[in-house]
PDB file as gemmi writes it, atoms N, CA and C in Angstrom:
CRYST1    1.000    1.000    1.000  90.00  90.00  90.00 P 1                      
ATOM      1  N   UNK A   1       0.754  64.661  98.654  1.00  0.00           N  
ATOM      2  CA  UNK A   1      -0.144  63.553  98.844  1.00  0.00           C  
ATOM      3  C   UNK A   1      -0.961  63.389  97.570  1.00  0.00           C  
ATOM      4  N   UNK A   2      -1.276  62.155  97.265  1.00  0.00           N  
ATOM      5  CA  UNK A   2      -2.046  61.860  96.066  1.00  0.00           C  
ATOM      6  C   UNK A   2      -3.024  60.738  96.389  1.00  0.00           C  
ATOM      7  N   UNK A   3      -4.242  60.848  95.878  1.00  0.00           N  
ATOM      8  CA  UNK A   3      -5.235  59.789  96.044  1.00  0.00           C  
ATOM      9  C   UNK A   3      -5.592  59.249  94.667  1.00  0.00           C  
ATOM     10  N   UNK A   4      -5.352  57.967  94.468  1.00  0.00           N  
ATOM     11  CA  UNK A   4      -5.749  57.298  93.229  1.00  0.00           C  
ATOM     12  C   UNK A   4      -6.979  56.456  93.538  1.00  0.00           C  
ATOM     13  N   UNK A   5      -7.951  56.491  92.624  1.00  0.00           N  
ATOM     14  CA  UNK A   5      -9.173  55.713  92.814  1.00  0.00           C  
ATOM     15  C   UNK A   5      -9.482  54.962  91.534  1.00  0.00           C  
ATOM     16  N   UNK A   6      -9.700  53.660  91.643  1.00  0.00           N  
ATOM     17  CA  UNK A   6     -10.041  52.818  90.499  1.00  0.00           C  
ATOM     18  C   UNK A   6     -11.451  52.282  90.703  1.00  0.00           C  
ATOM     19  N   UNK A   7     -12.446  52.900  90.038  1.00  0.00           N  
ATOM     20  CA  UNK A   7     -13.831  52.458  90.238  1.00  0.00           C  
ATOM     21  C   UNK A   7     -14.094  51.038  89.725  1.00  0.00           C  
ATOM     22  N   UNK A   8     -13.322  50.594  88.733  1.00  0.00           N  
ATOM     23  CA  UNK A   8     -13.518  49.249  88.193  1.00  0.00           C  
ATOM     24  C   UNK A   8     -13.261  48.190  89.269  1.00  0.00           C  
ATOM     25  N   UNK A   9     -12.196  48.386  90.055  1.00  0.00           N  
ATOM     26  CA  UNK A   9     -11.838  47.423  91.100  1.00  0.00           C  
ATOM     27  C   UNK A   9     -12.229  47.901  92.495  1.00  0.00           C  
ATOM     28  N   UNK A  10     -12.774  49.127  92.580  1.00  0.00           N  
ATOM     29  CA  UNK A  10     -13.248  49.699  93.839  1.00  0.00           C  
ATOM     30  C   UNK A  10     -12.122  49.773  94.879  1.00  0.00           C  
ATOM     31  N   UNK A  11     -10.966  50.297  94.431  1.00  0.00           N  
ATOM     32  CA  UNK A  11      -9.791  50.427  95.286  1.00  0.00           C  
ATOM     33  C   UNK A  11      -9.318  51.879  95.265  1.00  0.00           C  
ATOM     34  N   UNK A  12      -8.951  52.392  96.424  1.00  0.00           N  
ATOM     35  CA  UNK A  12      -8.347  53.721  96.517  1.00  0.00           C  
ATOM     36  C   UNK A  12      -6.978  53.566  97.165  1.00  0.00           C  
ATOM     37  N   UNK A  13      -6.027  54.397  96.716  1.00  0.00           N  
ATOM     38  CA  UNK A  13      -4.695  54.382  97.305  1.00  0.00           C  
ATOM     39  C   UNK A  13      -4.309  55.805  97.659  1.00  0.00           C  
ATOM     40  N   UNK A  14      -4.016  56.026  98.923  1.00  0.00           N  
ATOM     41  CA  UNK A  14      -3.593  57.338  99.403  1.00  0.00           C  
ATOM     42  C   UNK A  14      -2.073  57.288  99.509  1.00  0.00           C  
ATOM     43  N   UNK A  15      -1.405  57.962  98.574  1.00  0.00           N  
ATOM     44  CA  UNK A  15       0.062  57.968  98.545  1.00  0.00           C  
ATOM     45  C   UNK A  15       0.555  59.190  99.303  1.00  0.00           C  
ATOM     46  N   UNK A  16       1.295  58.953 100.369  1.00  0.00           N  
ATOM     47  CA  UNK A  16       1.737  60.029 101.253  1.00  0.00           C  
ATOM     48  C   UNK A  16       3.074  60.615 100.806  1.00  0.00           C  
ATOM     49  N   UNK A  17       3.959  59.787 100.259  1.00  0.00           N  
ATOM     50  CA  UNK A  17       5.285  60.264  99.856  1.00  0.00           C  
ATOM     51  C   UNK A  17       5.771  59.488  98.645  1.00  0.00           C  
ATOM     52  N   UNK A  18       6.822  59.978  98.014  1.00  0.00           N  
ATOM     53  CA  UNK A  18       7.421  59.279  96.888  1.00  0.00           C  
ATOM     54  C   UNK A  18       8.142  58.026  97.380  1.00  0.00           C  
ATOM     55  N   UNK A  19       8.078  56.994  96.583  1.00  0.00           N  
ATOM     56  CA  UNK A  19       8.705  55.727  96.953  1.00  0.00           C  
ATOM     57  C   UNK A  19      10.219  55.849  96.773  1.00  0.00           C  
ATOM     58  N   UNK A  20      10.951  55.627  97.856  1.00  0.00           N  
ATOM     59  CA  UNK A  20      12.404  55.720  97.791  1.00  0.00           C  
ATOM     60  C   UNK A  20      13.070  54.363  98.021  1.00  0.00           C  
ATOM     61  N   UNK A  21      12.306  53.397  98.468  1.00  0.00           N  
ATOM     62  CA  UNK A  21      12.838  52.061  98.759  1.00  0.00           C  
ATOM     63  C   UNK A  21      11.688  51.070  98.737  1.00  0.00           C  
ATOM     64  N   UNK A  22      12.015  49.831  98.950  1.00  0.00           N  
ATOM     65  CA  UNK A  22      10.969  48.827  99.073  1.00  0.00           C  
ATOM     66  C   UNK A  22      10.129  49.132 100.307  1.00  0.00           C  
ATOM     67  N   UNK A  23       8.871  48.769 100.240  1.00  0.00           N  
ATOM     68  CA  UNK A  23       7.993  49.005 101.383  1.00  0.00           C  
ATOM     69  C   UNK A  23       7.488  47.675 101.920  1.00  0.00           C  
ATOM     70  N   UNK A  24       7.100  47.697 103.177  1.00  0.00           N  
ATOM     71  CA  UNK A  24       6.478  46.539 103.804  1.00  0.00           C  
ATOM     72  C   UNK A  24       4.998  46.830 103.919  1.00  0.00           C  
ATOM     73  N   UNK A  25       4.170  45.901 103.500  1.00  0.00           N  
ATOM     74  CA  UNK A  25       2.727  46.074 103.589  1.00  0.00           C  
ATOM     75  C   UNK A  25       2.219  45.418 104.862  1.00  0.00           C  
ATOM     76  N   UNK A  26       1.511  46.192 105.652  1.00  0.00           N  
ATOM     77  CA  UNK A  26       0.911  45.686 106.882  1.00  0.00           C  
ATOM     78  C   UNK A  26      -0.596  45.648 106.686  1.00  0.00           C  
ATOM     79  N   UNK A  27      -1.163  44.476 106.874  1.00  0.00           N  
ATOM     80  CA  UNK A  27      -2.608  44.313 106.724  1.00  0.00           C  
ATOM     81  C   UNK A  27      -3.283  44.703 108.032  1.00  0.00           C  
ATOM     82  N   UNK A  28      -4.080  45.751 107.978  1.00  0.00           N  
ATOM     83  CA  UNK A  28      -4.782  46.241 109.158  1.00  0.00           C  
ATOM     84  C   UNK A  28      -6.110  45.505 109.329  1.00  0.00           C  
ATOM     85  N   UNK A  29      -6.797  45.285 108.205  1.00  0.00           N  
ATOM     86  CA  UNK A  29      -8.072  44.564 108.210  1.00  0.00           C  
ATOM     87  C   UNK A  29      -8.268  43.969 106.826  1.00  0.00           C  
ATOM     88  N   UNK A  30      -9.419  43.357 106.586  1.00  0.00           N  
ATOM     89  CA  UNK A  30      -9.715  42.806 105.261  1.00  0.00           C  
ATOM     90  C   UNK A  30      -9.792  43.894 104.191  1.00  0.00           C  
ATOM     91  N   UNK A  31      -9.954  45.150 104.603  1.00  0.00           N  
ATOM     92  CA  UNK A  31     -10.161  46.232 103.638  1.00  0.00           C  
ATOM     93  C   UNK A  31      -9.126  47.348 103.714  1.00  0.00           C  
ATOM     94  N   UNK A  32      -8.126  47.235 104.594  1.00  0.00           N  
ATOM     95  CA  UNK A  32      -7.131  48.302 104.735  1.00  0.00           C  
ATOM     96  C   UNK A  32      -5.730  47.713 104.834  1.00  0.00           C  
ATOM     97  N   UNK A  33      -4.828  48.202 103.976  1.00  0.00           N  
ATOM     98  CA  UNK A  33      -3.412  47.855 104.028  1.00  0.00           C  
ATOM     99  C   UNK A  33      -2.606  49.137 104.132  1.00  0.00           C  
ATOM    100  N   UNK A  34      -1.522  49.117 104.912  1.00  0.00           N  
ATOM    101  CA  UNK A  34      -0.645  50.274 105.022  1.00  0.00           C  
ATOM    102  C   UNK A  34       0.752  49.859 104.572  1.00  0.00           C  
ATOM    103  N   UNK A  35       1.333  50.654 103.669  1.00  0.00           N  
ATOM    104  CA  UNK A  35       2.696  50.421 103.206  1.00  0.00           C  
ATOM    105  C   UNK A  35       3.635  51.321 104.006  1.00  0.00           C  
ATOM    106  N   UNK A  36       4.674  50.712 104.579  1.00  0.00           N  
ATOM    107  CA  UNK A  36       5.624  51.429 105.429  1.00  0.00           C  
ATOM    108  C   UNK A  36       7.035  51.249 104.867  1.00  0.00           C  
ATOM    109  N   UNK A  37       7.807  52.347 104.877  1.00  0.00           N  
ATOM    110  CA  UNK A  37       9.188  52.297 104.412  1.00  0.00           C  
ATOM    111  C   UNK A  37      10.070  51.667 105.496  1.00  0.00           C  
ATOM    112  N   UNK A  38      11.292  51.250 105.143  1.00  0.00           N  
ATOM    113  CA  UNK A  38      12.170  50.622 106.134  1.00  0.00           C  
ATOM    114  C   UNK A  38      12.458  51.497 107.357  1.00  0.00           C  
ATOM    115  N   UNK A  39      12.395  52.825 107.200  1.00  0.00           N  
ATOM    116  CA  UNK A  39      12.655  53.689 108.356  1.00  0.00           C  
ATOM    117  C   UNK A  39      11.387  53.990 109.158  1.00  0.00           C  
ATOM    118  N   UNK A  40      10.279  53.295 108.848  1.00  0.00           N  
ATOM    119  CA  UNK A  40       9.060  53.403 109.646  1.00  0.00           C  
ATOM    120  C   UNK A  40       8.081  54.484 109.228  1.00  0.00           C  
ATOM    121  N   UNK A  41       8.334  55.164 108.103  1.00  0.00           N  
ATOM    122  CA  UNK A  41       7.410  56.200 107.638  1.00  0.00           C  
ATOM    123  C   UNK A  41       6.329  55.587 106.755  1.00  0.00           C  
ATOM    124  N   UNK A  42       5.145  56.157 106.821  1.00  0.00           N  
ATOM    125  CA  UNK A  42       4.047  55.658 105.984  1.00  0.00           C  
ATOM    126  C   UNK A  42       4.274  56.110 104.549  1.00  0.00           C  
ATOM    127  N   UNK A  43       4.242  55.152 103.633  1.00  0.00           N  
ATOM    128  CA  UNK A  43       4.332  55.446 102.204  1.00  0.00           C  
ATOM    129  C   UNK A  43       2.936  55.647 101.638  1.00  0.00           C  
ATOM    130  N   UNK A  44       2.004  54.742 101.998  1.00  0.00           N  
ATOM    131  CA  UNK A  44       0.666  54.848 101.460  1.00  0.00           C  
ATOM    132  C   UNK A  44      -0.323  53.951 102.178  1.00  0.00           C  
ATOM    133  N   UNK A  45      -1.588  54.211 101.895  1.00  0.00           N  
ATOM    134  CA  UNK A  45      -2.681  53.456 102.504  1.00  0.00           C  
ATOM    135  C   UNK A  45      -3.590  52.967 101.390  1.00  0.00           C  
ATOM    136  N   UNK A  46      -3.830  51.674 101.339  1.00  0.00           N  
ATOM    137  CA  UNK A  46      -4.698  51.077 100.333  1.00  0.00           C  
ATOM    138  C   UNK A  46      -6.050  50.762 100.960  1.00  0.00           C  
ATOM    139  N   UNK A  47      -7.104  51.226 100.315  1.00  0.00           N  
ATOM    140  CA  UNK A  47      -8.462  50.972 100.795  1.00  0.00           C  
ATOM    141  C   UNK A  47      -9.178  50.069  99.799  1.00  0.00           C  
ATOM    142  N   UNK A  48      -9.445  48.848 100.208  1.00  0.00           N  
ATOM    143  CA  UNK A  48     -10.243  47.940  99.398  1.00  0.00           C  
ATOM    144  C   UNK A  48     -11.704  48.225  99.743  1.00  0.00           C  
ATOM    145  N   UNK A  49     -12.598  48.004  98.804  1.00  0.00           N  
ATOM    146  CA  UNK A  49     -14.002  48.370  99.006  1.00  0.00           C  
ATOM    147  C   UNK A  49     -14.088  49.879  99.283  1.00  0.00           C  
ATOM    148  N   UNK A  50     -13.398  50.648  98.448  1.00  0.00           N  
ATOM    149  CA  UNK A  50     -13.232  52.090  98.664  1.00  0.00           C  
ATOM    150  C   UNK A  50     -14.542  52.861  98.678  1.00  0.00           C  
ATOM    151  N   UNK A  51     -15.511  52.437  97.877  1.00  0.00           N  
ATOM    152  CA  UNK A  51     -16.791  53.158  97.875  1.00  0.00           C  
ATOM    153  C   UNK A  51     -17.385  53.236  99.267  1.00  0.00           C  
ATOM    154  N   UNK A  52     -17.345  52.135  99.977  1.00  0.00           N  
ATOM    155  CA  UNK A  52     -17.897  52.125 101.329  1.00  0.00           C  
ATOM    156  C   UNK A  52     -16.952  52.802 102.321  1.00  0.00           C  
ATOM    157  N   UNK A  53     -15.652  52.549 102.187  1.00  0.00           N  
ATOM    158  CA  UNK A  53     -14.672  53.132 103.106  1.00  0.00           C  
ATOM    159  C   UNK A  53     -14.690  54.664 103.063  1.00  0.00           C  
ATOM    160  N   UNK A  54     -14.789  55.230 101.855  1.00  0.00           N  
ATOM    161  CA  UNK A  54     -14.728  56.683 101.706  1.00  0.00           C  
ATOM    162  C   UNK A  54     -16.078  57.290 101.337  1.00  0.00           C  
ATOM    163  N   UNK A  55     -17.099  56.472 101.308  1.00  0.00           N  
ATOM    164  CA  UNK A  55     -18.467  56.887 101.000  1.00  0.00           C  
ATOM    165  C   UNK A  55     -18.587  57.622  99.662  1.00  0.00           C  
ATOM    166  N   UNK A  56     -17.804  57.179  98.644  1.00  0.00           N  
ATOM    167  CA  UNK A  56     -17.884  57.784  97.319  1.00  0.00           C  
ATOM    168  C   UNK A  56     -19.279  57.674  96.716  1.00  0.00           C  
ATOM    169  N   UNK A  57     -19.919  56.534  96.918  1.00  0.00           N  
ATOM    170  CA  UNK A  57     -21.235  56.315  96.328  1.00  0.00           C  
ATOM    171  C   UNK A  57     -22.279  57.284  96.872  1.00  0.00           C  
ATOM    172  N   UNK A  58     -22.160  57.661  98.155  1.00  0.00           N  
ATOM    173  CA  UNK A  58     -23.154  58.548  98.762  1.00  0.00           C  
ATOM    174  C   UNK A  58     -22.893  60.013  98.443  1.00  0.00           C  
ATOM    175  N   UNK A  59     -21.648  60.443  98.612  1.00  0.00           N  
ATOM    176  CA  UNK A  59     -21.359  61.871  98.520  1.00  0.00           C  
ATOM    177  C   UNK A  59     -20.866  62.315  97.158  1.00  0.00           C  
ATOM    178  N   UNK A  60     -20.158  61.461  96.429  1.00  0.00           N  
ATOM    179  CA  UNK A  60     -19.561  61.790  95.134  1.00  0.00           C  
ATOM    180  C   UNK A  60     -18.596  62.965  95.235  1.00  0.00           C  
ATOM    181  N   UNK A  61     -18.035  63.189  96.416  1.00  0.00           N  
ATOM    182  CA  UNK A  61     -17.115  64.307  96.574  1.00  0.00           C  
ATOM    183  C   UNK A  61     -15.981  63.964  97.527  1.00  0.00           C  
ATOM    184  N   UNK A  62     -14.886  64.680  97.362  1.00  0.00           N  
ATOM    185  CA  UNK A  62     -13.747  64.602  98.255  1.00  0.00           C  
ATOM    186  C   UNK A  62     -13.436  66.033  98.678  1.00  0.00           C  
ATOM    187  N   UNK A  63     -13.389  66.283  99.970  1.00  0.00           N  
ATOM    188  CA  UNK A  63     -13.125  67.622 100.491  1.00  0.00           C  
ATOM    189  C   UNK A  63     -11.885  67.552 101.374  1.00  0.00           C  
ATOM    190  N   UNK A  64     -10.927  68.436 101.099  1.00  0.00           N  
ATOM    191  CA  UNK A  64      -9.712  68.532 101.908  1.00  0.00           C  
ATOM    192  C   UNK A  64      -9.708  69.897 102.566  1.00  0.00           C  
ATOM    193  N   UNK A  65      -9.552  69.917 103.891  1.00  0.00           N  
ATOM    194  CA  UNK A  65      -9.598  71.177 104.632  1.00  0.00           C  
ATOM    195  C   UNK A  65      -8.299  71.344 105.416  1.00  0.00           C  
ATOM    196  N   UNK A  66      -7.674  72.510 105.257  1.00  0.00           N  
ATOM    197  CA  UNK A  66      -6.511  72.868 106.058  1.00  0.00           C  
ATOM    198  C   UNK A  66      -7.046  73.402 107.380  1.00  0.00           C  
ATOM    199  N   UNK A  67      -6.867  72.656 108.459  1.00  0.00           N  
ATOM    200  CA  UNK A  67      -7.436  73.019 109.757  1.00  0.00           C  
ATOM    201  C   UNK A  67      -6.831  74.300 110.329  1.00  0.00           C  
ATOM    202  N   UNK A  68      -5.635  74.682 109.888  1.00  0.00           N  
ATOM    203  CA  UNK A  68      -4.987  75.891 110.392  1.00  0.00           C  
ATOM    204  C   UNK A  68      -5.520  77.133 109.685  1.00  0.00           C  
ATOM    205  N   UNK A  69      -5.566  77.066 108.340  1.00  0.00           N  
ATOM    206  CA  UNK A  69      -5.962  78.242 107.570  1.00  0.00           C  
ATOM    207  C   UNK A  69      -7.444  78.273 107.232  1.00  0.00           C  
ATOM    208  N   UNK A  70      -8.083  77.113 107.298  1.00  0.00           N  
ATOM    209  CA  UNK A  70      -9.482  77.037 106.919  1.00  0.00           C  
ATOM    210  C   UNK A  70      -9.694  76.895 105.422  1.00  0.00           C  
ATOM    211  N   UNK A  71      -8.610  76.873 104.649  1.00  0.00           N  
ATOM    212  CA  UNK A  71      -8.746  76.716 103.202  1.00  0.00           C  
ATOM    213  C   UNK A  71      -9.325  75.344 102.885  1.00  0.00           C  
ATOM    214  N   UNK A  72     -10.148  75.317 101.828  1.00  0.00           N  
ATOM    215  CA  UNK A  72     -10.832  74.083 101.484  1.00  0.00           C  
ATOM    216  C   UNK A  72     -10.714  73.837  99.985  1.00  0.00           C  
ATOM    217  N   UNK A  73     -10.480  72.596  99.613  1.00  0.00           N  
ATOM    218  CA  UNK A  73     -10.469  72.176  98.207  1.00  0.00           C  
ATOM    219  C   UNK A  73     -11.505  71.074  98.062  1.00  0.00           C  
ATOM    220  N   UNK A  74     -12.316  71.150  97.029  1.00  0.00           N  
ATOM    221  CA  UNK A  74     -13.382  70.166  96.804  1.00  0.00           C  
ATOM    222  C   UNK A  74     -13.214  69.537  95.435  1.00  0.00           C  
ATOM    223  N   UNK A  75     -13.450  68.233  95.380  1.00  0.00           N  
ATOM    224  CA  UNK A  75     -13.401  67.495  94.125  1.00  0.00           C  
ATOM    225  C   UNK A  75     -14.681  66.675  94.051  1.00  0.00           C  
ATOM    226  N   UNK A  76     -15.400  66.810  92.949  1.00  0.00           N  
ATOM    227  CA  UNK A  76     -16.625  66.041  92.759  1.00  0.00           C  
ATOM    228  C   UNK A  76     -16.363  64.939  91.762  1.00  0.00           C  
ATOM    229  N   UNK A  77     -16.706  63.722  92.149  1.00  0.00           N  
ATOM    230  CA  UNK A  77     -16.414  62.542  91.349  1.00  0.00           C  
ATOM    231  C   UNK A  77     -17.612  62.168  90.512  1.00  0.00           C  
TER     232      UNK A  77                                                      
END                                                                             
């Protein structure tokens, strides 16, 4: 998984898998789009207005926690 963030345009993209084919974009709301592969798997999630969606402006951090092992990775932006 990879998260790309562009502060200039305030967009974040959560890429779940490598692109193997064309994807279909489904608009969930004015600020969320989901890209799906032809076999129905999620390729990625686009967050418009990412600062508010992911609260980057408030926390300046991204924390990923493995719920099974309890391992945690932190990134400060």
